[in-house]
C-alpha positions in Angstrom: -29.8 56.0 -44.2 -31.4 52.7 -43.9 -27.3 51.1 -43.6 -27.5 53.1 -40.2 -30.4 50.7 -39.3 -28.7 46.8 -41.3 -27.3 45.6 -37.5 -25.9 41.9 -38.0 -28.2 39.5 -35.8 -24.9 39.1 -33.1 -24.6 43.5 -33.1 -28.2 43.2 -32.3 -28.4 40.4 -29.6 -25.4 42.4 -28.5 -27.4 46.1 -28.2 -30.1 43.9 -26.5 -27.7 42.5 -23.6 -26.4 45.8 -23.3 -29.5 47.6 -22.9 -30.7 44.6 -19.8 -27.5 45.2 -18.3 -28.1 49.3 -18.3 -31.6 49.0 -17.1 -32.4 50.5 -13.7 -28.8 52.6 -14.4 -29.9 55.5 -15.7 -27.8 55.1 -18.6 -28.6 55.2 -21.6 -26.2 52.4 -24.5 -24.6 55.9 -25.8 -23.4 57.5 -22.6 -22.1 53.6 -21.5 -20.0 53.3 -24.4 -18.5 56.8 -23.8 -18.1 56.0 -20.2 -16.1 52.5 -20.7 -14.3 54.4 -23.7 -13.0 56.8 -21.6 -12.0 54.3 -19.2 -10.6 51.8 -21.3 -8.1 54.9 -22.3 -6.9 55.0 -18.8 -5.6 51.5 -18.6 -2.6 50.1 -18.2 -0.9 47.4 -19.8 0.0 45.0 -17.3 1.3 41.5 -16.8 -0.5 38.0 -16.7 2.3 37.7 -14.0 2.0 40.9 -12.2 -2.0 40.9 -12.0 -2.4 37.5 -10.1 0.2 38.4 -7.4 -1.8 41.4 -7.2 -5.2 39.8 -7.3 -3.9 37.7 -5.0 -2.3 39.8 -2.2 -6.2 41.0 -2.7 -7.8 37.9 -1.9 -5.9 37.3 1.6 -6.4 41.1 2.4 -10.0 40.6 1.7 -9.9 37.4 4.4 -11.2 35.0 2.2 -10.9 31.5 3.1 -7.7 29.8 2.7 -9.1 27.0 0.7 -10.4 30.2 -2.1 -7.0 31.3 -1.8 -5.2 28.3 -3.0 -8.0 27.5 -5.4 -6.7 30.7 -7.4 -3.7 30.2 -7.0 -3.3 26.5 -8.4 -5.8 27.3 -11.1 -3.8 30.8 -12.2 -0.2 30.0 -11.4 -1.2 26.8 -14.6 -2.0 29.8 -17.0 0.8 31.9 -16.0 2.7 29.0 -16.9 1.2 28.2 -20.4 1.8 32.1 -21.0 4.9 33.4 -19.3 5.5 36.3 -20.7 1.4 37.4 -21.3 -0.6 41.1 -20.3 -3.9 40.9 -19.9 -4.9 42.5 -22.9 -2.9 39.6 -25.3 -5.8 37.5 -24.3 -8.4 37.0 -26.5 -12.4 34.8 -26.1 -11.0 32.3 -28.4 -7.6 31.1 -27.2 -8.6 31.0 -23.8 -11.5 29.1 -24.5 -9.3 26.6 -26.3 -6.9 26.7 -23.5 -9.5 26.5 -20.2 -11.5 23.4 -22.1 -7.8 21.5 -23.0 -6.8 21.6 -18.9 -9.3 18.1 -18.0 -12.3 16.1 -19.1 -14.3 17.0 -16.3 -16.3 19.8 -16.5 -16.3 20.7 -12.9 -12.4 21.3 -14.0 -12.8 22.9 -16.9 -15.5 25.1 -14.8 -13.3 25.6 -12.1 -10.6 27.1 -14.0 -13.0 29.4 -16.1 -14.3 30.9 -13.0 -10.6 31.6 -11.6 -9.7 33.0 -15.0 -12.7 35.6 -14.9 -12.4 36.5 -11.0 -9.3 37.7 -12.3 -10.2 39.6 -14.8 -13.0 40.9 -13.0 -10.9 42.3 -10.3 -8.7 43.8 -12.9 -11.4 45.8 -14.5 -12.5 46.9 -11.3 -8.9 48.7 -10.9 -8.6 52.4 -10.8 -7.0 52.6 -13.6 -8.2 49.5 -15.1 -5.4 47.0 -15.9 -6.6 46.0 -18.8 -9.4 47.5 -21.6 -11.3 44.3 -22.1 -12.5 41.4 -20.4 -12.0 38.2 -22.8 -14.5 36.1 -20.0 -17.4 38.1 -21.0 -19.5 36.1 -22.9 -17.2 32.8 -23.0 -19.1 29.8 -22.8 -17.4 26.0 -22.8 -18.1 23.4 -25.2 -17.9 20.4 -22.8 -19.7 17.6 -22.6 -22.1 17.7 -19.2 -22.4 16.1 -16.7 -25.1 13.5 -16.5 -25.6 13.8 -12.7 -28.2 15.7 -11.5 -28.3 17.7 -8.2 -30.2 15.8 -5.5 -32.8 17.1 -3.1 -35.8 16.3 -0.6 -39.1 16.2 -1.9 -41.7 18.4 0.1 -42.6 15.2 2.6 -39.0 14.7 3.0 -38.8 18.6 3.7 -41.9 18.0 6.4 -39.9 14.5 8.1 -36.8 16.0 8.3 -38.6 19.3 10.3 -40.8 16.9 12.1 -38.2 15.1 14.2 -35.1 18.6 13.7 -35.8 19.1 18.2 -32.9 21.3 18.6 -32.1 21.5 15.1 -35.6 22.5 13.2 -34.3 26.4 13.5 -31.1 25.7 11.5 -32.9 23.3 9.1 -35.6 26.1 8.6 -32.8 28.4 7.1 -31.7 26.0 5.2 -34.6 24.7 3.6 -36.4 28.0 3.2 -33.5 31.0 2.9 -30.2 28.4 1.2 -28.2 28.9 4.1 -25.2 27.4 4.2 -24.3 25.0 7.8 -21.1 26.3 7.9 -23.1 30.0 7.9 -25.1 28.9 10.8 -22.8 27.2 13.4 -19.2 26.1 12.8 -15.8 24.6 14.6 -13.4 27.4 13.2 -16.2 30.6 13.4 -18.7 32.4 15.4 -22.3 31.5 15.1 -25.1 32.8 13.2 -27.3 34.0 15.9 -30.7 35.4 16.5 -30.1 39.6 16.3 -29.0 38.3 12.5 -32.4 38.1 12.4 -34.7 41.3 11.4 -38.4 39.9 12.0 -39.5 44.0 11.1 -37.8 43.8 7.7 -38.2 40.2 7.6 -34.4 40.4 6.3 -31.3 38.3 7.5 -27.6 39.2 7.6 -24.6 36.7 7.0 -21.8 39.2 8.4 -18.7 38.3 6.2 -16.9 36.6 9.7 -19.1 34.0 9.2 -20.1 33.9 5.3 -18.0 31.3 3.6 -17.0 33.8 1.0 -15.8 36.3 3.4 -18.3 38.5 2.0 -21.3 39.9 4.3 -24.6 38.9 3.2 -28.2 41.0 3.2 -31.3 37.9 2.4 -33.8 39.6 1.4 -37.9 38.7 -0.2 -37.7 35.3 1.3 -40.7 32.7 1.2 -43.6 33.7 3.8 -43.7 30.2 5.3 -39.3 31.1 6.0 -41.1 33.3 9.0 -44.1 31.5 9.9 -41.4 29.4 11.0 -38.7 31.5 12.3 -41.5 33.3 14.4 -42.3 30.6 16.3 -38.9 29.2 17.4 -37.3 32.6 17.9 -34.5 33.0 20.7 -33.1 35.5 22.2 -31.0 38.2 20.4 -27.8 36.9 21.3 -28.5 33.3 21.8 -27.2 31.3 18.8 -30.0 29.9 16.0 -28.1 26.2 17.0 -26.2 25.2 20.1 -25.2 22.2 19.1 -22.7 21.2 15.8 -24.4 20.5 12.9 -22.3 17.4 12.1 -24.7 15.6 13.9 -27.9 17.1 12.1 -28.3 13.8 9.5 -27.6 11.1 11.7 -30.2 12.0 14.4 -32.6 13.1 11.7 -32.2 9.7 9.5 -32.7 7.8 13.3 -35.9 9.3 13.8 -38.0 10.6 10.6 -41.1 7.9 9.0 -40.7 7.8 5.7 -36.7 9.5 5.0 -34.9 6.8 4.0 -31.8 9.1 2.6 -29.7 11.9 3.6 -28.9 14.3 0.4 -25.5 16.0 0.9 -26.1 20.0 0.5 -29.7 18.2 0.1 -31.6 21.0 2.1 -29.6 24.4 0.2 -30.1 22.2 -3.3 -33.6 21.5 -2.6 -34.0 25.9 -1.7 -32.7 26.7 -4.8 -34.2 23.9 -7.0 -37.9 25.3 -5.8 -37.0 28.6 -5.4 -36.1 28.9 -9.4 -39.2 27.2 -10.5 -41.7 29.2 -7.8 -40.5 32.3 -7.8 -39.3 32.3 -11.9 -36.5 34.8 -11.5 -32.6 33.0 -11.0 -31.7 36.2 -10.6 -33.8 36.6 -7.2 -31.8 33.2 -6.3 -28.9 34.2 -7.4 -28.7 37.0 -5.1 -30.3 34.8 -1.7 -27.5 32.1 -2.5 -24.8 34.5 -2.8 -23.8 33.5 -6.1 -22.7 37.1 -7.6 -22.9 37.1 -11.3 -23.1 33.4 -11.6 -27.1 33.1 -12.6 -25.6 30.5 -15.1 -24.6 28.1 -12.8 -28.8 28.5 -11.1 -29.9 27.4 -15.4 -27.0 24.2 -15.1 -28.0 22.7 -12.4 -31.2 23.4 -10.3 -33.9 24.9 -13.5 -36.6 22.1 -14.3 -35.5 20.0 -11.8 -39.1 20.0 -10.4 -42.8 21.0 -11.1 -44.6 24.0 -10.3 -47.3 21.8 -8.1 -43.8 20.3 -6.0 -42.5 24.1 -5.5 -45.5 24.9 -4.0 -46.5 22.2 -1.6 -42.9 23.0 -0.8 -43.3 26.3 0.4 -46.6 25.6 1.8 -44.7 23.8 4.5 -45.7 25.9 7.2 -45.9 25.2 11.0 -49.1 22.7 12.1 
């Protein structure tokens, strides 16, 4: 009887992780295991090359940006060249880790390969029937030297300085600082602009439509900070008006010219500031990840944004309200 309860530490850790994944699903661990076994039994043995070609076709069908398609194509083509006769189910986690870590010394390079390979296997597992039994990228971590360069953010007083002189860019700056919206999702020379009707003041949510979103997948931003809504109510325009009429490419230059106490402009600083302060203030990488659209990449927040500010700074940042 005691043998049944003698689990190895790694087995107990797996069980805890599985139970966390099933939280709120209504499924027990036993039921989930039964479903997984049934799904695995129906999996098709698929070659890496065939899966790669089908995955790329799916990316194009989903209307991903050309740069994203090129990213997946270049990374996965390298994998196919290294394993020309492999099937998806041939890959094991240690072998895959060794190959990815051998693709370059830079952290950004190896993480890029992991991201592409992970996307392929997750897509393959979601097919009906699945194209492979297991996903070897689950739990795969890389043994690489972490970049010492930290993400740069705006201090609360710098954010105040930005908003004090933002002028016609103010609504855009508010969305970037307090909702983490990308500049290219507000307006762009190649895409339609975000409109005021995409902001639901009653439900306190913001819709980033698929044709505007960077990933070409619609994103609904909910449970956003209270100070965001104070700013947006003050700046609110007509439903069919764009959030910002002017192209954001000139925003940093105009603000640096007029803002007192602001002597630098941080590339992607508004979005990085939101992520950093939000993780610290609300203490939920999952919530922050959902708002940012980092699906399945909570680890990115842990690596890049946690511990870069104090709780007091985060409180001050989300305490910035209109005068």
